[in-house]
Backbone as ProteinMPNN parsed JSONL, in Angstrom:
{"seq_chain_A": "MRKSVFAVTKNLYSPEEIKQLNEEINQKKEKNNYDSPAKSALKTSELQFIKFASIAQKLNKFISYCYSANTNNYGFDLFPVTGDKVFNYNIYKPGTEYSWHIDAESLSPVRDVKLTAMINCSDEPYEGGELVLFKGIEVKCPDFEVPGSAIVFPSFTNHKVNKVTSGIRKTLALWMWGPKFR", "coords_chain_A": {"N_chain_A": [[104.279, 130.07, 54.853], [105.7, 131.305, 58.011], [106.523, 129.298, 60.653], [105.591, 129.421, 64.076], [107.545, 130.036, 67.022], [106.906, 128.795, 69.27], [103.759, 128.018, 71.208], [101.639, 129.425, 73.203], [99.506, 129.411, 76.209], [98.074, 131.856, 78.962], [96.916, 131.034, 82.042], [95.779, 128.481, 81.765], [94.974, 126.782, 83.84], [93.236, 127.067, 86.522], [94.623, 128.992, 89.951], [93.473, 127.193, 91.983], [93.159, 124.587, 90.54], [95.578, 123.983, 89.92], [96.864, 123.742, 92.469], [95.494, 121.036, 93.071], [96.224, 119.72, 91.013], [98.888, 119.357, 91.662], [98.805, 118.1, 94.18], [97.773, 115.687, 93.562], [99.745, 114.625, 91.535], [101.87, 114.294, 93.973], [100.671, 112.19, 95.295], [100.832, 110.127, 93.383], [102.994, 109.728, 92.067], [105.163, 108.033, 90.365], [107.612, 105.412, 91.411], [111.08, 104.518, 91.044], [112.129, 105.591, 88.575], [114.279, 106.252, 85.687], [116.021, 109.206, 85.222], [116.916, 110.66, 82.17], [118.837, 113.235, 81.176], [119.26, 116.135, 78.509], [122.025, 115.068, 76.77], [125.287, 116.08, 77.029], [124.304, 118.615, 78.384], [123.665, 120.577, 81.346], [121.884, 119.68, 83.929], [119.853, 120.39, 86.517], [117.75, 120.558, 88.544], [114.857, 118.743, 90.625], [113.796, 115.207, 89.74], [110.661, 114.083, 89.06], [108.264, 111.56, 88.245], [105.29, 111.034, 86.514], [102.728, 108.909, 85.5], [100.714, 109.571, 83.168], [97.94, 107.875, 82.749], [96.948, 107.938, 85.627], [96.484, 110.588, 86.263], [94.849, 111.498, 84.274], [92.009, 112.765, 83.794], [92.608, 115.388, 85.314], [94.322, 116.597, 83.024], [93.405, 116.339, 80.852], [92.385, 118.695, 79.415], [95.064, 120.127, 78.767], [96.112, 118.284, 77.039], [94.094, 118.403, 75.186], [94.891, 121.088, 74.176], [97.413, 120.87, 73.316], [96.999, 119.317, 70.853], [95.573, 121.249, 69.849], [97.26, 123.251, 69.306], [99.464, 122.453, 67.847], [97.847, 121.964, 65.495], [97.227, 124.289, 64.66], [99.9, 125.525, 64.513], [101.858, 124.186, 63.805], [101.492, 121.504, 62.298], [102.329, 118.72, 62.392], [102.492, 115.294, 62.391], [101.275, 112.912, 64.855], [101.289, 110.631, 67.106], [98.594, 109.253, 69.251], [98.359, 110.283, 72.898], [98.856, 108.196, 75.222], [97.55, 106.081, 78.053], [99.695, 104.886, 79.055], [101.766, 106.704, 78.667], [104.608, 108.82, 80.097], [104.987, 111.725, 82.296], [107.013, 114.135, 82.788], [108.135, 115.709, 85.884], [109.115, 118.699, 86.93], [111.207, 120.428, 89.548], [112.545, 122.651, 90.434], [114.551, 123.99, 92.399], [116.135, 127.142, 94.433], [119.163, 128.188, 92.631], [119.082, 125.854, 90.482], [119.041, 124.665, 87.412], [118.478, 124.069, 83.89], [120.443, 123.594, 81.263], [121.392, 124.904, 78.366], [119.836, 122.682, 75.287], [118.055, 120.097, 73.517], [115.318, 118.478, 72.635], [114.607, 116.412, 70.905], [116.28, 113.743, 70.495], [115.966, 111.46, 69.479], [116.844, 107.457, 69.215], [115.042, 105.29, 67.9], [113.979, 103.685, 65.088], [111.642, 104.05, 64.232], [110.048, 106.352, 65.036], [110.054, 109.505, 66.233], [110.802, 112.251, 68.405], [108.398, 114.815, 68.635], [106.89, 117.694, 69.629], [107.638, 119.564, 72.072], [106.073, 119.927, 75.305], [104.641, 121.371, 78.115], [103.236, 122.259, 81.721], [103.343, 125.13, 83.64], [103.404, 124.512, 86.816], [103.67, 125.343, 88.991], [103.013, 126.587, 92.594], [103.582, 128.644, 94.504], [105.419, 131.814, 94.591], [108.063, 132.407, 92.454], [111.515, 133.853, 91.227], [113.817, 134.017, 88.676], [114.561, 131.187, 86.587], [113.537, 131.371, 84.046], [112.055, 130.344, 80.863], [114.019, 130.019, 78.236], [114.06, 130.471, 74.481], [115.833, 129.177, 71.558], [116.059, 130.545, 68.268], [117.6, 131.575, 65.955], [117.805, 133.866, 67.343], [118.024, 134.367, 71.194], [114.955, 133.573, 72.529], [112.491, 134.97, 75.276], [110.007, 133.479, 76.973], [107.586, 135.32, 78.72], [104.649, 134.768, 78.937], [104.722, 132.409, 79.826], [105.409, 131.987, 82.419], [103.776, 132.369, 84.238], [102.024, 130.919, 86.671], [99.805, 127.635, 85.749], [100.073, 128.235, 82.91], [100.489, 126.847, 79.674], [102.984, 125.83, 77.408], [103.644, 124.633, 74.455], [106.071, 123.785, 71.982], [108.471, 122.947, 68.651], [110.569, 120.019, 69.538], [112.832, 119.974, 68.495], [113.865, 122.31, 68.849], [116.271, 124.306, 70.191], [116.7, 125.043, 74.112], [116.58, 126.197, 77.019], [116.398, 126.626, 80.775], [116.464, 129.125, 82.896], [118.773, 129.585, 85.744], [116.738, 129.586, 89.104], [116.449, 131.984, 91.388], [115.134, 132.641, 93.383], [112.334, 130.652, 95.739], [110.021, 128.21, 94.208], [110.318, 126.529, 91.293], [107.833, 125.123, 89.448], [107.456, 122.391, 86.921], [105.232, 120.545, 84.429], [106.177, 118.156, 82.221], [105.68, 117.165, 78.68], [106.273, 115.264, 76.142], [105.542, 114.874, 72.995], [105.157, 111.914, 70.649], [105.743, 111.43, 66.886], [105.407, 109.388, 63.697], [108.56, 108.954, 62.134], [110.389, 111.726, 60.919], [110.575, 112.612, 57.521]], "CA_chain_A": [[103.917, 130.728, 56.175], [106.5, 131.122, 58.646], [105.986, 128.537, 61.711], [105.62, 130.121, 65.292], [108.736, 129.074, 68.052], [106.181, 128.489, 70.281], [102.339, 128.104, 71.235], [101.558, 129.72, 74.985], [98.265, 130.271, 76.647], [98.071, 132.014, 79.769], [95.914, 130.569, 82.585], [95.284, 127.024, 81.062], [94.775, 126.338, 84.533], [93.524, 128.216, 88.037], [95.377, 128.413, 90.715], [93.017, 126.135, 92.64], [93.22, 123.199, 90.003], [97.172, 123.786, 89.658], [97.119, 123.132, 93.567], [94.974, 120.158, 92.91], [97.301, 118.395, 90.384], [100.011, 119.097, 92.411], [98.68, 117.062, 95.17], [97.85, 114.416, 92.611], [100.53, 113.869, 91.477], [102.885, 113.903, 94.762], [100.373, 111.068, 95.706], [100.38, 108.887, 92.249], [104.399, 109.766, 91.247], [106.037, 106.574, 89.989], [109.03, 105.346, 91.858], [112.294, 103.806, 90.444], [112.409, 105.809, 87.095], [115.729, 107.187, 85.87], [116.625, 110.523, 84.559], [118.255, 110.909, 81.024], [118.812, 114.644, 80.368], [119.919, 115.705, 77.311], [123.475, 114.764, 76.565], [125.872, 117.849, 77.4], [123.838, 119.736, 79.177], [123.197, 120.661, 82.871], [120.625, 119.726, 84.722], [120.18, 120.312, 88.572], [116.646, 120.166, 88.921], [114.698, 117.5, 90.952], [112.41, 115.025, 88.9], [109.744, 113.32, 89.488], [107.662, 110.761, 87.155], [103.933, 110.463, 86.714], [101.8, 108.125, 84.122], [99.165, 109.927, 82.332], [96.427, 107.429, 83.325], [97.078, 108.263, 86.628], [95.876, 111.866, 86.233], [94.287, 112.036, 83.164], [90.984, 113.57, 83.767], [93.221, 116.832, 85.106], [95.105, 116.677, 82.132], [92.405, 116.502, 79.199], [92.569, 120.21, 78.44], [96.26, 120.409, 78.421], [96.502, 117.388, 75.932], [93.537, 119.008, 73.781], [95.684, 122.173, 74.036], [98.468, 120.409, 72.726], [96.774, 119.035, 69.875], [95.129, 122.068, 68.625], [98.428, 123.995, 69.25], [99.753, 121.479, 66.635], [96.966, 121.813, 64.678], [97.317, 125.579, 64.366], [101.438, 126.005, 64.355], [103.289, 123.128, 63.043], [101.209, 120.324, 61.481], [103.159, 117.119, 62.774], [101.826, 113.7, 62.526], [101.388, 112.643, 66.069], [100.848, 109.384, 68.014], [97.801, 109.805, 70.654], [98.74, 110.035, 74.379], [98.32, 106.814, 76.279], [97.704, 106.11, 79.377], [101.069, 104.506, 79.82], [102.658, 107.846, 78.611], [105.092, 108.945, 81.256], [105.319, 112.75, 82.443], [108.141, 114.754, 84.217], [107.692, 116.651, 86.352], [110.638, 119.061, 87.275], [111.324, 121.06, 90.451], [113.654, 124.03, 90.324], [114.846, 125.16, 93.672], [117.43, 128.222, 94.071], [120.216, 127.737, 92.232], [118.777, 125.037, 90.032], [118.855, 125.217, 86.241], [119.113, 123.245, 83.089], [121.403, 124.154, 80.12], [120.939, 124.853, 76.23], [119.572, 121.373, 74.865], [116.763, 120.054, 72.46], [114.162, 116.892, 73.221], [114.344, 115.929, 69.543], [116.897, 112.887, 70.291], [115.746, 109.428, 69.413], [117.225, 106.355, 68.466], [114.181, 104.554, 67.157], [113.851, 103.711, 63.672], [110.017, 104.43, 63.625], [109.388, 107.655, 65.733], [110.547, 110.786, 66.357], [110.157, 113.347, 69.311], [107.784, 116.006, 67.359], [106.659, 118.394, 70.367], [107.768, 119.514, 73.741], [104.95, 120.596, 75.882], [104.792, 121.892, 79.511], [102.293, 123.168, 82.072], [103.861, 126.056, 84.872], [102.793, 124.031, 88.126], [104.669, 126.678, 90.366], [102.346, 127.074, 93.699], [104.293, 129.824, 95.432], [106.02, 132.536, 93.966], [109.422, 132.117, 92.218], [112.277, 134.387, 90.641], [114.453, 133.532, 87.792], [113.728, 130.301, 85.845], [112.808, 131.741, 82.9], [112.175, 129.11, 79.708], [114.57, 130.347, 77.089], [114.503, 129.221, 73.055], [117.063, 129.646, 70.684], [115.295, 130.466, 66.876], [118.326, 132.444, 65.237], [118.087, 134.717, 68.282], [117.167, 133.861, 72.441], [113.177, 133.996, 72.699], [111.971, 134.153, 76.274], [108.678, 133.261, 76.899], [107.081, 135.48, 79.662], [103.48, 134.41, 79.25], [104.564, 130.764, 80.387], [105.987, 132.31, 83.414], [102.469, 132.724, 84.607], [101.757, 129.691, 87.029], [98.61, 127.636, 85.156], [99.959, 128.529, 81.611], [101.16, 126.059, 79.101], [103.51, 126.315, 76.058], [103.901, 123.712, 73.216], [106.979, 123.721, 71.024], [108.854, 121.872, 68.204], [111.53, 119.835, 70.329], [114.436, 120.331, 67.806], [114.47, 123.71, 68.993], [117.323, 124.559, 71.563], [115.97, 125.906, 75.013], [116.711, 126.167, 78.755], [115.769, 126.821, 81.738], [117.866, 129.702, 83.731], [118.69, 129.439, 87.411], [115.832, 129.816, 89.613], [116.966, 132.659, 92.232], [114.36, 132.349, 94.993], [110.978, 130.209, 95.363], [110.583, 126.978, 93.957], [109.363, 126.296, 89.786], [107.444, 123.554, 89.07], [106.77, 122.099, 85.572], [105.187, 119.091, 83.929], [106.702, 118.373, 80.428], [105.038, 116.052, 78.071], [106.847, 115.0, 74.885], [104.685, 113.765, 71.757], [106.067, 111.508, 69.142], [105.093, 110.962, 65.953], [106.293, 108.932, 62.926], [110.174, 109.432, 61.757], [110.574, 112.793, 59.778], [110.9, 112.601, 55.846]], "C_chain_A": [[105.236, 130.493, 57.259], [105.892, 130.74, 60.429], [106.399, 129.347, 62.98], [107.021, 129.222, 65.888], [107.995, 128.534, 68.962], [104.893, 128.687, 70.461], [102.497, 128.487, 72.729], [100.059, 130.324, 75.169], [98.475, 130.228, 78.242], [96.642, 131.159, 80.565], [95.222, 129.213, 82.47], [94.405, 126.424, 82.373], [94.505, 127.331, 85.606], [94.506, 127.893, 89.005], [95.143, 127.305, 91.982], [93.305, 124.646, 92.099], [94.386, 123.357, 89.683], [97.371, 123.025, 91.439], [96.511, 121.642, 93.667], [95.783, 118.98, 92.391], [98.45, 118.685, 90.973], [100.093, 118.271, 93.414], [98.391, 115.888, 94.509], [99.039, 113.971, 92.183], [102.065, 113.508, 92.347], [102.054, 112.452, 95.204], [100.586, 110.056, 94.575], [101.967, 109.076, 91.779], [104.452, 108.278, 91.003], [107.424, 106.527, 90.847], [109.934, 104.848, 91.076], [112.263, 104.392, 88.595], [113.826, 106.522, 87.097], [115.583, 108.5, 84.594], [117.248, 110.321, 83.452], [118.354, 112.242, 80.554], [119.763, 114.538, 79.217], [121.409, 115.726, 77.473], [124.223, 116.214, 76.328], [125.219, 118.706, 78.005], [123.401, 119.49, 80.752], [122.237, 121.054, 83.454], [120.605, 119.391, 85.878], [119.136, 120.202, 88.696], [116.449, 118.701, 89.325], [113.527, 117.054, 89.503], [111.795, 114.065, 89.6], [108.758, 112.524, 88.151], [106.224, 110.346, 87.144], [102.836, 110.007, 85.493], [100.651, 108.943, 84.273], [98.251, 108.966, 82.745], [96.374, 107.547, 84.583], [96.638, 109.723, 87.015], [95.08, 112.492, 85.113], [93.171, 112.88, 82.919], [91.683, 115.234, 84.014], [94.109, 117.027, 83.882], [94.747, 116.748, 80.543], [92.763, 117.522, 78.684], [93.753, 120.632, 78.102], [96.649, 119.599, 77.272], [95.544, 117.908, 74.808], [94.517, 120.593, 73.429], [96.48, 121.651, 73.158], [98.439, 120.43, 71.1], [96.246, 119.942, 69.216], [96.463, 123.171, 68.642], [99.317, 123.051, 67.736], [98.981, 121.74, 65.202], [97.272, 123.147, 63.83], [98.592, 126.169, 64.076], [102.146, 125.259, 63.505], [102.791, 121.646, 62.301], [101.909, 119.223, 61.49], [102.252, 116.188, 62.383], [102.067, 113.312, 63.937], [101.037, 111.558, 66.204], [99.831, 109.836, 69.035], [98.507, 109.445, 71.949], [97.912, 109.252, 74.606], [98.529, 106.692, 77.243], [99.183, 105.332, 80.169], [102.232, 105.727, 79.736], [103.163, 108.531, 79.836], [105.347, 110.648, 81.149], [106.053, 113.436, 83.186], [107.629, 115.782, 84.462], [109.145, 117.354, 87.344], [110.439, 120.086, 88.191], [112.309, 121.417, 90.554], [113.592, 124.658, 91.734], [115.749, 126.452, 93.347], [118.411, 127.377, 94.043], [120.445, 126.575, 91.416], [118.522, 125.546, 88.734], [119.144, 124.04, 85.139], [119.567, 123.862, 81.727], [121.246, 123.776, 78.913], [120.84, 122.837, 76.173], [118.299, 121.419, 74.034], [116.484, 118.697, 73.205], [114.306, 116.21, 72.466], [115.387, 114.298, 69.703], [116.356, 111.663, 70.241], [116.765, 108.375, 68.308], [116.213, 105.546, 67.786], [114.209, 104.867, 65.63], [112.589, 103.978, 63.023], [109.034, 105.438, 63.84], [110.092, 108.345, 65.831], [109.894, 111.63, 67.492], [109.456, 114.478, 68.583], [107.716, 117.277, 68.385], [107.074, 118.159, 71.692], [106.566, 120.343, 74.14], [104.779, 120.704, 77.334], [103.902, 122.703, 80.046], [103.05, 124.033, 83.336], [103.04, 125.417, 85.956], [103.073, 124.449, 89.487], [102.848, 126.847, 91.281], [102.74, 128.068, 94.172], [105.229, 130.648, 94.14], [107.598, 132.282, 93.809], [110.271, 133.392, 91.507], [113.23, 133.826, 89.848], [113.857, 132.403, 87.167], [113.199, 130.711, 84.49], [112.909, 130.775, 82.062], [112.807, 130.273, 78.692], [114.521, 129.828, 75.856], [115.195, 129.666, 72.353], [116.4, 129.358, 69.424], [116.251, 131.64, 66.033], [118.686, 133.708, 66.495], [117.884, 133.878, 69.862], [115.627, 134.724, 72.387], [113.125, 133.729, 73.979], [110.644, 134.113, 76.354], [107.858, 133.778, 78.323], [105.641, 134.919, 79.958], [103.714, 132.93, 80.193], [105.328, 131.197, 81.897], [104.73, 132.459, 84.407], [102.119, 131.408, 85.262], [100.213, 129.041, 86.699], [98.954, 127.647, 83.908], [100.723, 127.235, 81.344], [101.901, 126.505, 77.993], [103.712, 124.925, 75.332], [105.295, 124.243, 71.919], [107.844, 122.528, 69.954], [110.07, 121.193, 69.312], [112.654, 119.697, 69.702], [114.709, 121.602, 68.246], [115.02, 123.799, 70.588], [116.737, 125.732, 72.74], [116.713, 125.832, 76.156], [116.07, 126.61, 79.28], [116.779, 127.915, 82.903], [117.695, 129.262, 85.085], [117.508, 130.167, 87.995], [116.789, 130.73, 90.836], [116.338, 132.401, 93.747], [112.913, 131.475, 94.367], [111.394, 129.123, 94.771], [109.655, 126.794, 92.342], [109.432, 124.757, 89.411], [107.009, 123.57, 87.483], [106.251, 120.808, 85.13], [105.421, 119.018, 82.604], [106.229, 116.937, 80.093], [105.69, 116.103, 76.513], [106.28, 113.913, 73.754], [105.628, 113.37, 70.936], [104.826, 111.279, 68.579], [105.881, 109.759, 64.784], [107.5, 109.561, 62.496], [109.684, 110.533, 60.531], [111.098, 112.163, 58.611], [111.521, 113.504, 55.579]], "O_chain_A": [[105.736, 129.368, 57.241], [105.204, 131.437, 61.174], [107.486, 129.925, 62.966], [107.451, 128.157, 65.445], [108.544, 127.618, 69.573], [104.541, 129.694, 69.845], [103.362, 127.956, 73.425], [99.541, 131.281, 74.593], [98.85, 129.232, 78.862], [95.64, 130.765, 79.967], [94.181, 128.948, 83.073], [93.389, 125.753, 82.193], [95.245, 128.304, 85.756], [95.146, 126.842, 89.024], [95.984, 126.751, 92.689], [93.599, 123.7, 92.83], [94.522, 122.609, 88.714], [97.935, 121.942, 91.594], [97.138, 120.946, 94.465], [96.01, 117.866, 92.864], [99.278, 117.876, 90.556], [101.142, 117.691, 93.693], [98.895, 114.901, 95.046], [99.37, 112.828, 92.501], [103.023, 112.868, 91.914], [102.81, 111.52, 95.477], [100.478, 108.905, 94.998], [102.167, 108.309, 90.838], [103.687, 107.483, 91.548], [108.19, 107.488, 90.922], [109.392, 104.657, 89.988], [112.365, 103.646, 87.621], [114.383, 107.126, 88.014], [115.138, 108.518, 83.446], [118.315, 109.724, 83.599], [117.917, 112.429, 79.418], [120.579, 113.677, 78.889], [121.926, 116.433, 78.338], [123.838, 117.166, 75.649], [125.789, 119.789, 78.14], [122.921, 118.46, 81.225], [121.742, 122.171, 83.598], [121.132, 118.392, 86.368], [119.136, 119.163, 89.355], [117.108, 117.733, 88.944], [112.86, 117.735, 88.724], [112.238, 113.37, 90.515], [108.667, 113.145, 87.092], [105.927, 109.319, 87.754], [102.268, 110.795, 84.737], [99.848, 109.01, 85.204], [97.425, 109.612, 83.39], [95.282, 107.065, 84.883], [96.449, 109.934, 88.213], [94.733, 113.67, 85.024], [93.208, 113.681, 81.984], [91.449, 116.153, 83.229], [94.755, 118.061, 84.047], [95.376, 117.034, 79.525], [93.395, 117.536, 77.627], [93.811, 121.475, 77.206], [97.466, 120.081, 76.488], [95.943, 117.92, 73.644], [94.663, 120.968, 72.265], [96.243, 122.006, 72.004], [99.168, 121.018, 70.301], [96.252, 119.803, 67.993], [96.441, 123.976, 67.712], [99.547, 123.623, 66.67], [99.489, 121.705, 64.081], [97.511, 123.146, 62.622], [98.602, 127.23, 63.452], [102.914, 125.646, 62.625], [103.59, 120.833, 61.836], [102.109, 118.712, 60.388], [101.132, 116.553, 62.026], [103.253, 113.4, 64.255], [100.266, 111.215, 65.308], [100.154, 110.807, 69.721], [99.168, 108.412, 72.05], [96.696, 109.277, 74.413], [99.613, 107.069, 77.689], [99.54, 105.268, 81.345], [103.254, 105.792, 80.419], [102.32, 108.868, 80.667], [105.847, 111.05, 80.099], [105.792, 113.406, 84.388], [106.956, 116.58, 83.809], [109.896, 116.775, 88.128], [109.516, 120.839, 87.882], [113.211, 120.613, 90.791], [112.841, 125.55, 92.129], [116.047, 126.761, 92.193], [118.698, 126.398, 94.731], [121.576, 126.093, 91.373], [117.929, 126.617, 88.61], [119.941, 123.145, 85.42], [118.828, 124.699, 81.209], [121.023, 122.657, 78.449], [121.513, 122.007, 76.783], [117.613, 122.424, 73.849], [117.145, 118.072, 74.034], [114.23, 115.044, 72.855], [115.104, 113.572, 68.751], [116.413, 110.898, 71.203], [117.193, 108.508, 67.161], [116.734, 104.976, 66.827], [114.399, 105.955, 65.087], [112.358, 104.11, 61.822], [107.908, 105.608, 63.373], [111.2, 107.94, 65.477], [108.671, 111.74, 67.577], [110.195, 115.103, 67.822], [108.557, 118.114, 68.059], [107.002, 117.121, 72.349], [106.122, 121.27, 73.462], [104.819, 119.551, 77.763], [103.541, 123.71, 79.437], [103.389, 123.218, 84.194], [101.878, 125.82, 86.017], [102.806, 124.046, 90.619], [101.796, 127.136, 90.71], [101.716, 128.723, 94.364], [105.591, 130.167, 93.067], [108.318, 132.009, 94.769], [109.419, 134.182, 91.1], [113.666, 132.83, 90.425], [112.628, 132.44, 87.1], [112.257, 130.068, 84.026], [113.893, 130.071, 82.287], [112.169, 131.285, 78.404], [114.902, 128.658, 75.81], [115.282, 130.89, 72.456], [116.081, 128.188, 69.211], [115.652, 132.567, 65.488], [119.739, 134.345, 66.48], [117.573, 132.693, 69.744], [115.317, 135.909, 72.266], [113.51, 132.615, 74.335], [110.077, 134.917, 75.613], [107.461, 132.888, 79.075], [105.382, 134.605, 81.12], [102.952, 132.527, 81.073], [105.896, 130.219, 82.384], [105.056, 132.733, 85.562], [101.855, 130.557, 84.413], [99.283, 129.664, 87.211], [98.125, 126.97, 83.299], [101.375, 126.604, 82.176], [101.55, 127.583, 77.514], [104.032, 124.05, 76.136], [105.095, 125.136, 71.095], [107.905, 121.357, 70.329], [110.535, 122.079, 70.03], [113.597, 119.26, 70.362], [115.837, 122.044, 68.027], [114.505, 123.521, 71.671], [116.418, 126.893, 72.483], [117.736, 125.163, 76.01], [115.065, 127.123, 78.787], [117.675, 127.447, 83.606], [116.7, 128.685, 85.523], [117.204, 131.262, 87.52], [117.831, 130.19, 91.206], [116.86, 132.091, 94.819], [112.47, 131.485, 93.219], [112.579, 128.813, 94.644], [108.431, 126.931, 92.324], [110.23, 123.841, 89.213], [106.396, 124.478, 86.922], [106.924, 119.85, 85.509], [104.875, 119.81, 81.835], [106.287, 115.918, 80.782], [105.491, 117.1, 75.819], [106.451, 112.699, 73.633], [106.604, 113.995, 70.521], [103.681, 111.076, 68.985], [106.968, 109.303, 65.138], [107.489, 110.792, 62.483], [108.929, 110.331, 59.581], [111.958, 111.284, 58.664], [111.869, 113.692, 54.413]]}, "name": "protein", "num_of_chains": 1, "seq": "MRKSVFAVTKNLYSPEEIKQLNEEINQKKEKNNYDSPAKSALKTSELQFIKFASIAQKLNKFISYCYSANTNNYGFDLFPVTGDKVFNYNIYKPGTEYSWHIDAESLSPVRDVKLTAMINCSDEPYEGGELVLFKGIEVKCPDFEVPGSAIVFPSFTNHKVNKVTSGIRKTLALWMWGPKFR"}
């Protein structure tokens, strides 16, 4: 059976839920975290960090969707998402982007990054900023461009975010870890 390039669901969150999620992130974001973008990739978006424990109630259906997407599409062994897990909150303004990269780099002898999962948290219209994955060919994800949508894909999938041309694009990203691939 051929595994999916990505799993996406439109409107996992309503516009009102996205507004509330953004407000809570802005109130509870972490201070003093360091961004380490993928090596050799150009990342020009702003980045904030938020601990899962501080917004867990708002993210329960997202986490549930991530595990369901894994069960139905990938079958990876995953560790549980715990309260100390840090999410990346990316803010793309006009002219910002994140060039081709993968999220699966791990120097750990006991774990690997298995899945990349994101929520489109945009609360105003934007243009550009398309998420593009590469699986032999470039694959766009138009359903993910709808605010409130969520996407899950293997972290070793090469992907990029095109330049935003107008408005502000916001995403909340989670990397799901599991035991080393064998």
